[in-house]
N, C-alpha and C positions, 0 to 999 in steps of 0.2 A: 210255842218254844222250837230250838231247833234241835237236831237230832244229833244224838252222841256217836263218836266213833265212825267208822266206815261208811254210815248215811250219810254223814255230814260232808263230805268230802267232795262231793259231787257240785256242792253250790260253789265252793271255793275257785274251780276247775273252770267255770260258767262266766267269772267276774271278769269283767275287762281288765285289760292291760293297761298301766299308766301311759299317760302320754312322755312324761320325761320321768328317768330313773333320781332317785332320792339324790343321787350325785350331782348331776344336771339341775335338779332345781337348788340346792345349795350353792353353785357357781352360781347361778345366775339372779340369787339373792345376793350373795357376796357382792355382785359388781353392783347391784342397783345401788346398795347402801353406798359406797364407794361413788358414784356420781354424784348421790344426792349433798356427802359430806363434802366432795366438790363443788359444789355449785352452791352451797353456804360461804365456804372460803373466799370463791370469787366475788361476791356480793360487796 
């Protein structure tokens, strides 16, 4: 089990940083969805 309080903080700092921020991910997902919908209407 994980430690509680200050002892647990060290593990959180050592986690690797995400490649993309949540904002960038959301934007990419929206663009992908729009492209897919655009492709369906063209057929």
